[in-house]
Every structure is written in structure tokens, then in C-alpha cells.
N, C-alpha and C positions, 0 to 999 in steps of 0.2 A: 553448638554455641561458640561463636567466634571469640577471639581473645579480648577484643575491645568490650564485648558484652560481659564477659566474666569479670573484667576489671570494674566495669560500671556497676555491676550487681554487688561486688564486694564493698565498694565505697558507699553505695546507697544503703546497704544493710546496716553499716555501722553509723552512718550519718543519721539514719532513722532512730538509732539507739543512743543518741546524745553525744556522738563523737565529732570533734572538729576535723574537717577534711584539710590535711596539710599537703601542699604540693611536694613533689619529689625534690630533694636537694640536688645540686650538681654532683656529678661523679667525682669531681676533685674535692679533696677534704684537707683541712688544715689540722693534721694529726700526725705526729712524728712516727706513729706505729702503722700508718696505713698509706698506701699509694692512692687508693680509690675507696669510695664508699662501698662497703661489702655487705651491708645489712641494713634493714629498715630502721634499726634503732640508732644508727650512727648520728643522725641529725638531732636526736633527742638525748644523746649521751650527757650533755651538761645537766639535764634534768635528773637523770638517773644517778649521777654522781653528786648531786646536791650543789653544783656550781651555780646554777641559776634556778629561779622559781618559774615553773611552767605556767604559761598564760591560760591553760585549759587543763581540766582533769582527765579528759578523754580525748584521744586523737586517733586518726586513721590515715594511712598513706599507702601509695604504691610507689616504691622507691627504685630508681635505676641503680643497679649494682654491677660491679665487675670484680670477679675473683681470679687473680692471676695464677695461683698455684695449680689450677686445673688445666692450664694450657696444654700440657703434654697428653692429658687424657681426653681432650676434646675429640669427638668422633669415634674414639675407641670404645667408649661405653655410651649408653643411652641417657646417662644421668648428668654428665658433666658439660657445662657450657661456661664461657667466660662472662658474657653479658647476660643478665637476667633481671626480671622485675620481681621485687619482693613485696607482697601485700602484707600489711601489718596493722594490728590495732594495739593501742597502748593505754595503760591506766597509770596515772601518777597519784598514788595514794587513794584511789577511788575503789572500784570493784577489784576483787582478787580471784582466787582459783575458781570458785563456783560461777562467777560472772563470766570469766573467760571461757570456761567449758560450755556454758549455756549458749553464748553468742556464736562460738565456732560451730557447735553441733547443729544449731538452728540453721545457719547458712548452708552448711554442707548437705544437710538432709532435707531441707524444705523443698517442696515440689517446684519445678521450673515455672509452672504456671503462676506461682505465688512469689516469684522473684528470687528463689533459691537456686541451688545447683542440682538438686535431685539425685545425689549419689545414693546407691543402695546401702541401707543400714547393715545388711548382712555381709557386706564386703569391708566394713570399717572396723579397725582394731585400734583402740586407744593404747598407747604405751605410757608407763609412768616410771618414775624413779623408784627403785626397789625399796627404799626406806621412806617412802611417802604414802603411808596408809590413808591419809586424809584425801589425797587425790584419787585413790582407788574408790573410796566411799562416795566421793562426789561424782565420779564418772557413772557409777552404778545408779546414783540418785537421779542424775540429769537424764541419762540415756536409757535406763532400764536394762542395760546389758548385763549378762551374767558374769560372775567373777572370772570364769575361764577365758572370756573374750578380752580381758584387760592384761596386757603384756607388761611384766616387770623387767626392767633393764637396769644396768649398773651406772656408776658415775660417768664413765667415758661416754656413754650414749645419752644419758638423761639427767645430767647435772650441768648447769651453765655457769660460766664465769668469763670475765674479760681477759683472763690469763695473768692478772695482776691483783694485788689486794684491793678490795672494794666490794661492790654488790655482787651477789651470786644467788643461786637457788635451783631447786629441782625443776625439771621441765617435763612436759607431757606432749607426746606426738600423736597425730592422727595418721594411721597407716591404712593404705587401701590395698586390698587383696585383688591382684589382677588376674588370678586364676592359675591353674596348674601348668599352663603352657609357658609361664614365665619363671617357674621354679618349683621345688618340692614343697609339700605340705610342711607347716611348722608345728612342732609339738610344744607350743608355748607353755601349756599347763604342766606337762610331765617333765620338761627339761628346764633346768635353771640356766638362764642366759644373762650374762652381764653385758655382752655386746651382741649386736645383731649380726649373724653370720653373713658373709659376703654373698653366699649362694641364695640368700633369701631377699636381698635388697631389691632386686628387680621385681620380684613378685609382691612383696609387702612394701609398697612404695610409700615413703614418708611424704606427706603433702602439706602438713601444717605442724609447726612447733610452738607450743605455748610455754613461755618461760615465767615461772613464779618467783620473782625476785623477793626473797624474804631474809637472806642471810648477809651478814657483814663478814667478809673473808679477811683474815689477818695475814695469811700467807698462801701462795699458790705455787706449787712446785711442778705440777703437771695436771693434765685433765682429771686424773683420778687420785691426786695427792694434794690436799689442801687443808687448811685449818679454818674452822668457823669460830669467829670471836663472839658472835651472838646475833640476835635478830636485828634487822634494820628498823629504824624508827618509823619509816613508812614503807609499806609493801606495795610493789609496783608490778605491772603486767607488761611483758614485751612478747609479741608473737610475730612469727614470720612464716609466710606461705609462698612457695614458688609458683608464680603465675603460669609459667610455661608447663610445669608438671600437671597442674589442674587442667590446663588447656588440652594437653594430649590425652588426658583421661576423658574429658567431656567431648572431645572431637573424635574419639575412637581411633587414635593413632598409636603407633608403637613407641614413639619417643618424641622428645621436644623438637627435633629437627624436622619433623613432618607436620608441624602445626601451621596454621594459616599465615602467620607472620614470618615464617622461615622457609617453608618448602618452596615457595616461588623462586627463591634464589637457586635452590638445587635444580629445579626444572629448567631454569635459564642456563645453568652450567651443563646440564644434559644436552641441551640444544647446541651449545658451543663446542663441546668435546666429543659428542657422539656416543658418550657412555650412557649406560642405563642404570639408574639407581635400583639396587636390589640384586643386580646380576653378579657382582664381584665384591668380596669383602673389602679388599684394599681400596678399590675405587669408591666404595661407600664411605669409608673413613675419610678419604680426601674430599668427597663432596660435602660431608658434614662439617669438616674443618672450614671449607669455603663459606658455607651458610652461616656458621657461628662467627667466624672472624670478620666477615664483611660487615655484619650487623654491629659487632662490638666496636670495631674501629670507627665506623660511621658515628656511633653514639659518643665515643671518646672525642673525636674531632669536633662534634657539635658542642661539646662542653669545654672546648678550648685547648685540648691537648694537641701538640704537634710532634711529629716524629723526631727522634733524637737518639743519642747513644747512652743516655742515663735515665734512670728513674721512670717516670710516667712515659716520657717520650720513647724510651726503649721498648716498653711494653707495646705501645701503639705500633712502632716500627716492626716489631716481631710479629704482631697479628697481621698487619698488612702484607708483610713479606711471606709469611707462611701461607696466606691465602693465594698469593700470586704463584708461589712455588707449587702449591697443590694443583693449581690449574695447569701449570707446565707439566707436572707429572701425569696429569690426565690427558696430556697431548695437545693442550692449547697454548701456542707460543705467542699469540698476539696480546695486545693490551687487554686485560680482562676486567679491571675495575670499572671502566666506563660502561661496560655491558652489565655488570652485576650489581653495583652499588645503587643505581637508580631503582632497581627492583626492590631492594630492601627499603629504600627511602619511601617508595609508594605505600608499603604496608605499615611501616612504623610512623609515618607522618600523620596517620589517622589519629594518633594520640599525641605525638610530639610535633606540633606544627612548625617549630623552628627548623626542622629538617628541610622543609620546603622554602621557608623565607630566607634561610641562610645557606641554601644549597650551593650557590656559586663559590662561597669560601670553602665549604666542606669538601666539595668535589675537587677544587683546585689543589688543596693540601693532599688529598688522597692520590690523585692522579700524578702529581709531581713526585710523590714517594715511589709509586710504581715505576716511573721513568728512571728515577735515581737507582732503583733496585735492578732494573734491567741493565744499567751501565755497571753496577756493582757485580752482577753475575758475569758480565763479560770480563772485567778486569780481575775481580776477585777469584774467579775460577782459574784463570791463568796463574795467579800467584799461589793459589792452593795447590795446583798441579805441580808447580816447582817445589813447594814444600814437601808434598807427598813423595815426589821423585827423590829429593834429597834424603828423606827418611828411609826409603827403600834401598837407596844406594848405600846407605850406611848400615844396612842390615837390621834396621829398626822396624818394629811392628806397631809403634805408637808415635803419634804426632804430639810434640811437646805442648805443655800448657802455655808456655810463653809464645809459641808460634800461633796457637789458637787465639790467644789474647791479642796478639799483633794483628791478626786477620780481622778480629772484631773491632779493635780500638782504632787502628789506622785506616783500614779499608772498609769498615762498616759491614763486615761479613758476619751474619748472625751465627752464634755457636751451634744452634740446632742444624743449620745447613752444613757447617763444618763436620758435625757428627755424622750426618747422613752421607756426605760425600766421602768422608774417610772410610766409613763402613763399605761403601761401594768399591773402594780400592783395597779392601782387606786390611785396613788400619784401624786402630783404636785411637782415642784422644785422651790425653791426661786431663780429665775433667776436674780433678781435685786441684791441680796446679792452676788451671784456668780460673776456677772459682776463687782460689786464694788471691790471685792477682786482681780479679774483679772486686773482691771485697776490700782489698787494700785501696783500690781507687775510690770505691764508695766511701770508705771511712775518711779518706783525705777530704773528699768533697763535703761530707756531712759535718766534719769537726767544727768548722766555724759557725755554720748555721745552728748546730745544736747548742753551742756555747751561748749564742745570742738569745736563745729561748729561756735561759735561766738554768739554775743548778738543780731544780727539783722537778724531775721529769714526771713524777706521779701527781704533781700539782697539789698534794695534800697541804703543804705549807701555805700555798696561795689561797686554797679554799678556806683554810682556817682564818686567815686574815680577812678574806672577803666576807665570811660569815659573821665575824665580829663587827664589821662595819654595817652590815645590814642593807647597804645600798651601793650602787656603782660609784666609782671615783668620778667626780665632776671634771670634765676637760674644759678649761677656760681659754685655751690657746688660740681660738679663732679671733678673740677680741682683745686679748692682752698677753703680754710677755712677762709680767710680774704679777704674782697672785699671793694673797694671804692664804696660809694653809696650816693644817695641823697634822702632825705625824700620827698615822693610824696603824702602822705596822712596820716591823723590821724583820727581815729574813736574812739569815746567814747560812753558812755551809751546813749547820746542824739542824736548821729548821727555823721556826718562829722564835724571835728573841724579844726582850723588852727594852734592851739598851745596846749601845755600841760606843766604842771609845776611839780616840785618835789612831789612825792607821788602819782601822778595820775596813774590809771590803764588804759592803752589805747591799741588800735590795730594799729600797725605802718606798713605803706606800703613804701617800698623802691623801687627805679627804678631797682635795681639789688641786689641780695642777695645770699650768700652762705648757708643760713639756709634752711635745708630740711623740707618741710611741711609734716606733718603726712600723710601717704598713703601707700597702698600696704603692710600693715602689719608692716611698719617701723615707730617707734616713731619719733616725731619731734626733731630737734636739739634744744639745748639751748645755751646761751652765752650772749654776751653784744653787744650793739651798742654805739659807742663813736662818738660824733659830734664835729665839728670844733669849736663851741662856748663853749666847755667844758661840755655840757650836756652828761649824761651817763644813759643808760637804761639797765635793766636786762630782757633778753628775756626768757620767761618761756615755751612758746608753740608756734608752728607755724602751721597754717592751710591754706587751699586753699578753701575758701567758694564759690567762683565762678571761672569758667575757666579763667586762665590767671592771676589771682590775688593771691599773696602770702602775708598773713597777719601775723605779728609778735605780739603775745599777750605779752605785756611788761609792766614793772613798771618803771616809771621815778625815778632814784636814786638821780640825782642831775641836777641842771640847768633847762633850758627851751627848749623844743623841738618845732621847728617851721617848717612848710612846706617850702621846698626849701633849708633847711640847709644840708650841705654836711658833710660826716664823714666816719667812717669805721664800717663794720659789722664783728664781730669776733665770730666764732663758738667755743664752748667748744670742743677742739680737742680730749681730752681723751674720752669724752662721745661719740663723733662721731665715733672714731675708734672702740670703744667697740661695738656700735650698728652695725657698718658696718661688723665687724667680725661675729656677730650673724646673720646678713642677709645672708652673704655668707654661713654660716653653715646651714641655713635653706634650701637653694638651694641644698646643698650637701646631706642633710638628705632626702629631697624629692626624689632626684634621687636614693639614696641607697634603700629607701623603695620600690620604683617601681621595682628595680632589685630583691629585696627579696620577695615581695608579689605579683608582677604582675602589668601590666600597668593600671589596674583599680584603683590602689592606687593613687588617685589624691588629690591635696591640696584643703582643704575646708576652710582654714583660717590660719592666723599666726599672731604672734606679736614678733617683733624683738626689744628687749630692751638691755640696757647696760649689757653685759656679760651673757645674758641668752635669750632664745627664747622658744616659744611654737609653735607647728606645728600640725594643725588639718588636718586629711585626711580621705577619705572614706575607710571603711573596714567593712566586714560582721560580724566580731567578734573580740575578744581580740587577740592582736598580740602575738604569741608564744615567750617565753623568748629567745629561740634559735635565732629567727629572730632579736630581739633587740640586742643580742650580735653580730650577723653578721653585722647589720647595723652600730653599733658603731665601730667595727673593720674596716669595709670598709672605713668609712669616715676618720678615723684617719690614715689609711694607705695613703690616698690621701692627708691628711694634711702633712705627712712626705714627700710625693712626691713633695711638694712645687710647685703645678701647678700655672701657670699664670692665673689671673682673668682679663678678658678684656670685654669691652662693645663696641658694634657697632650699628649704626642706619641703618635700611634697611626697605624695603616695607614689608607689612604683608605677601605677597606671598613668598618673599625671605625667611622670617623667618620660614614660614611653611615648605618650601623645606629643610631648614637647620636642621629641626628636633627640633626647639625650642618649648618648652611647653608654652601654654597660660593658664591663670587661668580663671576659670568660673566666670562670673559676672563682670569681669573687662572690661572697655570700652577702646578700643585701636583706635588710629588714623590710617591714611593711612601709616604714617611712624612710626615704632616701634623701641624700644631700646632692644637689645638682650644682655644679660649678660651670659658669658661662663666661666666655671671653667675648664681650659684646654680644651680638646676636649670631655670632659665627660658629664658635666651637662650644659644644655643650656635652658634658660628661658627668656620670655619677662618680662622685669622688669625696673622700673624707679627709683629704690632705689640706695643707695650708698653701696659700697662693699670694702672688703680688696683688696690689690694689688696682693697678692699671697695666696694660700691656707696655706702655711707654717706660715703665720702671725696669724693664728687661734690658734696655740699652741696645744690645745687638745680640743676635744668635748666629753662631758660626758652626756649620756642620763640618766635622773633621773627616768623615768618610763613612763607608758602609761595608759590611762584610757578612759572610755566611756563618751562622752559629749552629746550623743543623738543617736537615732537609726541610725546605719550605719556610725557613725562618731567617730573616736578615736582621742585622743590628746596625743602627746608626749611633755614632757618638758625637757629642756636640758640646760647645762651650757657650756660656751665657754671661752677659754683663761685663764686669771688669776682666774676667778671665778671657773672654772672647776678644776684648779690646787689646789686651796685652799680646795675645796670639797674633792678631792682625798686625800689630806694631812690629813684632819680630819678623813676620813675613815681609813687611815693607822694607826693613833693613836688609834682609837677605836678597830681595830683588834688586835693591840699589847696589849691593856688592857685586852681584852677578853681572849687572849692566856695565859696571865699571870694568870688571875683569874681561868681559867678552866684547867690550866696545860696541854695545848694542842698546837700543832703546828697549824699555820693558816689554812693549808689545812684540818686539822682534825676538825675544828670548826663546820661546818654544821652538821656533824654526831653527835658530842658531844651535841650540842644545841638541835637537834631533840630528842635525847635520854632523855634529861632533860625535854623537853616539854611533851613527851609521859608519863613519870613518874608523872608529875604534873597532867595531864589529868586523869590518872588512880586514883590518890589520890582524885581528886575532885569528881569523880564518886562514890568512896567509901564513902566519906563524905556525898554526897547527898543521897546515899542509907540508911546510918545510920540515917540521919536526918528525912527522910520519915518514916522509921520504928518507930522512936521515936514519930513522930507526930501521926501516926496511932495507936500506942500503947495506946495513951490517949483516944481512942474511947470508950473502955469499961468503964473506970471510968466516962467519960462524960455521957454515957447513963445511968449508974447506979445512977448518981447524978442529973438526970432530975428533974426539978421543975414542980409541978402540977399547972396549970393555968386554973381554972374553968373546970376541968376534962380532960385537955389536957396536955400530957407530953411534957414539953418545955425545950430545951437545947439552951442556948445562950452563945457563947464562942468566945474569941479573940485568934487568932493564929498568934501572931506577927512574922514576918519573913517568913510567908508562902505565896506563890504566888497563883494565881487563880486556877491553876490545883490542887495543894495540898489541898486547901480549899474545892474544890468540892469533892475530894476523901474522906476527913475526914467527911464532912457533910453526904454523902451517907452511909458511914460506920456506923456512929452514928445512923442514921435513921433506918438502918437494925437491930440494936441491941436493939431498944426500944421494950417494951412489945407488943406482937401481940394482935390484937383486941382492943387496946386502941389508941385513936387519939394521934399522935405525930408530933411535929414540931421541926426542928433543924435549927438554924441560926448561921453560922460561919463567922466571919470577920477576914480576914488576911491582911497583908500589906507587900509590897515589894517595896523598894526604895521610901518609903514615900507615896505610892499610895495604898489606901484600895481596897480590893476585897471582896464582900459579896456573899454567897450562902445560899439559903433557900431551905430545903427539907422537904416535908410533906408526911406522909404515907397515904394509901388508906382510912383508917378510918377517918383521919382528913379531907380528901377531901370530904368524904360523909357528913361531918358536914358543908360543904361549905367553908372550909378554903383553900385558894389558895396560893401556893408558889409565883406565879406571882404577886399577890397583895401585899404580905408581902415584897418581895424584893424591890418593889418600895418605900415602907415606909422606909426601911433601907437606900436605895440609896439616898433618898431625904435628910436624915439627914447627909449623907456623902458628899453632894454637887455634886451628880452625877445622874446617871439613871441606869435602869436595866429592865430586863424582861425575860420571858421564858414560861414554861408550868406550869400547875397547880401542878405537883408533884415536880418539881425542877426548880429553876430559879436563875440567877446570875446577878450581877451588879457591878458597881464600883463607885468611887467618887474622890474627890480632897483633902479632909481633913480627915486624919486618926484620928485626935484628937477627933473627934465626934463619934468614934466607940462605946464607952460605951452607949452614948445616943441613937445611932441607935438600939442597942440590946434592950434597954428599950422600945423604940417605937414599935419594933416588938412584944415584949411581951404584951404590952398594946393592940395592934391590934388583937393578938391571943385571948386575953381575951374578947375583944368586940365581935369578931366573934363567940366565943363559947357561950356567953350569949344570942346572938340573934338567936341561932339555933332553 
């Protein structure tokens, strides 16, 4: 039974039993605790938490999932994969334990001829939470299994929670006995087991987990340490079944990598590398890594993730690069993704048709990342080799965390590659130091975004306000900027409050509001709220922390704010208009870039601020200047055309047929809002816009740059800001024309001519400087000091860089008397940073004098490090003021070495 048929039968089984089939949500999720959707219940989380009322009592889905903690284990075990599909059925206050058990058991055991999976009952072992006798009784009732076939396990295995206070409950798993060839027999009845032993996991394979949400948890300290406050008002069911696990059981395969949607990639890798799957364990691990990571990265790109050095982008980059490196370790040096990814596409597109329709964009992003990685391997390997050489020269066995972080952050060298290459050279890596620096960087990046989401991360205060309202906040801002409103909630640092006084910083909830909450790249509105009792508040930010709730982050300027007070909400009109113009301009620039560069140019992010915007989009390289000129001309022509900007609400299907663009990673409802600029640019959008394109005045593109592999950023000005920028440019051009006595159109040629002459002059100055520096070599050699029979030259060459210092040291060494031991130590400085080179001749080396040892002495005095070979070595430091002392230390070390000869 192929994977597509297993999926189809799962959905059909539950649809026939009254469940609403819900499509998979995108892998991207708006949750501060998750990078990606990692379980089927994630899109239903607001229903389980009571934040929203579910539109159905029963649901079923097959959800795309990515779990990143398993990356290191991929390929090493047969159970771990990064991308997988989770089949799940859900009950929101409808059926409970008995219904969940009946539905699962029926599908699993029903004959294939009747639409089931036909697994042998004799191989199935239900597991239950050890303190859930009700579940034991129900399994016996529904299945007829004897008591000894029902496995009791502890909290860590069979009790579920989200890791924070909220819903939780015991769970029950269906285990499949694969037979003695996969592990020893389990004495479940005679041995008390709180956890499933590792040696049994391959044999007694978990295929389905049924979670019985029945408890309200007041505290969660760990998986097996929590407090139950009492029962939930409504009991829910959340189940999860790994599609790939069931597939390899029903297809008679040993593991998930060998099923019909994954093994073709391994077969293609076999053809490319000449390796044979099953012949060598290390090769098998690498082949499985390739199969998993190719599929995972393709699905992530399809949902809008682009490679980068942070967060989701870093996970994708790591997956792609591990796949490419695995192919290189298997002996394949050519570009591998164009060979492998289409194979995965052909299998997965049977279910996910967007893999074919959007293939040009997906493949462009993936192939560009492989090309970038090939370049990184060339440059990064060189830099790593130097770092490893320095560590070894210093007698160290570990590469520092700061060096590993620098390789990652500056050169894009993944830490796992650094670990592997360090091990190949007999070095370890300070992983704790690396992780600390990475965490510091992440915390800095998250601080602002986390603050904007509000002070109550667990959302309980927001849920309390939302529940008291009983309906969503009404957004009136599409049609008005002043609205009559009533205070419905106040949240402060302690939680929900009933009042606030002058000077208090609060989060205010109104029953209706014209204030736009930040979203879709558009910054939030600002303004004031004036209440009937004279109280006045300044609104600084607006967020939507949970669905249906709009929260105004405000400061009470005067009076007292109380729940139930009526008043007016007034948006800062000029700021709103300025942001709306920027948002409309972003839509227009997006469309123009797609016309200029092709349909693969899709938006990867934006920020619409007053008078300016930035627009991120996918591209394989820098945007040609001619394309920038064309885009700017195109959008300004349409500004002059004064096109009408209008919005309409329609179904997703109607929007798709109309040609409206949807943005990757955004979650849309059944009804969507489509914003059109004339009949030209059409996008799904919930933001505010100008009424006509002519209101934008002028759009000025400031430039474009790279913000990550395959992603470019354009920054631009709109309206008055663009006009003032152009006016300043006009004044600057006039001043240059006057100074250079040239017409404006002659300026580029005149400036280029001046720059070329300056460069020629700089080269000549540099040539003369080097000549003068090297001319001193003869006098330095003739003035050598004798130190216990060794000709020693110690010299400061202030202003000379490392390259010049090296030339001078070698030249002086070659001028020393032949047959007599000679040592040269030169210290230069450039931009306040010292560089030292020590060179010794063959005779000195025969005396046991080493340049490598001497340069360490000098570098130590300079506050740095160094190393090299016995005949020549170089180093650096942080403090050039110690240069004279460094030369003295080297001279003393030369004397010590000479006297011990």
C-alpha cells in the first residue's frame, strides 16, 4: 500500500465518521515557542486552550511537520527524521476515550479490502498511563484483548502536556510488534516499566498516540513532575500517527528511509556516487541523511523559508548543507541538488501539487544555496585550516568557541562542519562557548520582537479578557480613523485589572477600534483614546496577541481608566496615511519586480513604516542596476496613472482564480481580503492602503543588498520623504557641478577620471614606500648585533603591514653573513595593530634556534599569538606600545638558546 493510499484511507475513515477534513497548515507557525509546526494539534491549539471556539466538533488532518532536535540522529537510527506527516483526529468536547479507541482500532485492524490497513491484531499492544484504569478497561472492552496485552507505562511515556500550565492528560499508544529480529521479547506483565527501554523501541514500534485531554495543570516542572488543578470543563481528544512509520510497516520495509516517497532519492544517490545501500554502515547513514534532508528542505522552501544564519533560515541552511556535504563524503563532488531534489519532488507532488507549480522558485532557492555552500567550503576550509594551525602551533587541542562562532557568523560555516573537520585534525571544539555566544546573539535578536508581543507570554490574561467579551474586537480602521468605543479590558504587569491611573503603562482592549495592529509587514497605528470621564491615553503600539483580540499598548496621560467607560479612539491620521502609502507602494514594487525579474521573485518579508518601506524578495544574485531603474520607472508611471486601489472579500478559491498573490507563511481563513491596484497588482492583504496610486506622489528606490542566501532587500521612500530625498540629491548635484566645472550629465565621467588618477597616485606612493622600506635592509643587516655568536637584528618598522614586515625580514636574513647563525625580528604596525615576523637562517636552525619558538615570545609581549615554521614565523598582538619590550624578549631568548647549544 503506497503512502498516498495510506493517507487517503486515514482521511476517508474519519470523514465517514463525521469528522471535518482540515488541510495541513503551513510549516511556519506564529508561536514564540516553535520554529515550525511539529505536531498535528498545533493549528488547533487555540481551540484546546479555549482562545477560540472551534467551528466543528470533530476534525481530521494530515499535517506537515518538522522537528529540528532530531537532526543529529537522522540516519543513525531508523526512527528519526526531520520532515514527517502526522495523521491526527481531534474531538473538541465531543467523543472521548472510548470513541478515540474504537476509531483507531477499527482503522488499524479493518481488512484492506474494506478500506482499513489490515494490521494483525496479534502484533498490536496498546499502552496506557499506569494510573488510568479507565483506559485499561476500555481497551479490553473495545478490542477484547486480555489484560496482559495492555502495557502500563509512567508519566514520562504516557502523560501529555504542553510543558506549561494548561490542558494535559493521560495518553495511550498503539505499539506494533515487529518480531524478534528487531529486539528481545518484552516481559510487560511481569516487569514494572515506567519508561519503554531503548532496546525495545525498534521492536515494539509506536505508531499511534491517543491523548485524552482531561486535566487542568497548574504547574509543569518536567515531563513527570506537574500539578493537576482539577478536571477540564470540556474533555478533548488529540491523536497523532506518523504516516511514514505506518508506511514502512505496510510496505514491508525496515525503516522510513526505504518507503516509496523517500527511497528513490537514495537510489539516485547510489547512481551518482557508485555506493550501494546496505553495503557499509557509514555510507548508509549518509545516504539516509541525503534522503531525509532533501525532502525536508524542499518542503520548507515550498512554505516560504529561505536559507539564512538565524532561526528558520539557519535550520534550512543546515539541512541543505548537510545533504550536500554527505554527498561529498560519499565521493560526489559535482552539484548534487539538481540531480536529487527533482526525484523527491516527483514523489511528494502527488500530494502537494504546489511543489510542481512553484518548482522554479523552490529549485532556484535550493540550487543557489548549494552554489553558495560550494564557495563557503572553498573559503571557509582555508580559514578553518589557519585556525586549526594556530591552535596546534599554540599547543592547544581545542578550537575556541569564539573561533567557531566567527566561522559560523562571519563566513557561514555551519558548526557541525566545524566539529567534523576539527575531529579530522585531532581537535575538539569548545561547544559550550559557541552555544553561549549563539544564545547571546539570539537573545539580542528576540528581545525587541518578544517585547512587542506583550508582557503575558502564556496569554492567560488575554484569554480572560477575550472570554469576558464573548466575541472578537471589531476592527473599524478600513473605513474610519475615529471610532466610538467602550473599554472592555485592562491588562497590566500583574494581569487583568479593572482600572488604571495617570502614569500607568497598560494594555487596553476596546470593543471596537480603528487602530491597526501590527501585522503583514505593516507597523501599528499610534494615536490617543479619549474617554467620557475626561481620561486620556497615548497609544504607542497595537498588537494582536491572540486571535480576535486587539490590544493597545498605552500610557495613561490623565484621569482614571475603568472597564465599561465609553469614549473615542483617534488614530494619528498623518502617520496612518504615510504608512498606507508605503504599503501600497510595496505591493506595486513587488509586482514590478516580478515583471522585471520573473515570477520566481516572491516576497520574503517587508516593513511598511511612515514614508518608507523595505521589501525582501527571493533572487539568485544581485539585482542589475538596469532592473532597478526599470522597476522605479514602472511604478512611478503607474503612480501618475492614478489607479484606483480597492479591496474586496472573497473565498480563497475565488482569490486564486482572480490571480491574487498569496504570501508564504501567512495563514489565511476561508474568506480572504484581496487588495488591487487597478487591474495590475493584486494580493491577499489585511493591511490599510492609499485610495489611489496617485496619492503616493513619488517612489524612490534607495538601493538593494543581500540579507541572506537567495534573499535581497530593497529599501525605498514614498511621498514627501521621497521628494525631500530627491531635492537633497538635486542640491548635491548642483554643488558638484559648480566645484568640478561640469554639466550634471558630465559628472560621472569627470568623477571617474579623478578617482582613477587618485588610485594611480596611491599605487605610486605605495611603490615608493615599499622601496624605501626594503632599502633599509642593507643597513639593518650590516648593523646586526652579536648575541653569543648569533647575528641578531631587532627592528621596528612603524606603519608597515604584515606583508611588508615579512618581505623586510626575509630580505635582511638573506643579507646576513653566510655560515654564521643569524636571527631577524621585525615588528610593524598598521592601524595600531602590531605584526611580528621572525626569520632565522639555516645555521641558526642547526644551533636549535627556531623562528616558531621566538615569534611566540614576541607575540606574548604584544598581547597576541603567533606561529609558523622553524625558518620563518609570524604573529600579531593587541598592544603596539610593547613592541620594544618584545624585541628585547626575543633577543634574550636568542641568547639563552645560543648558550645552551
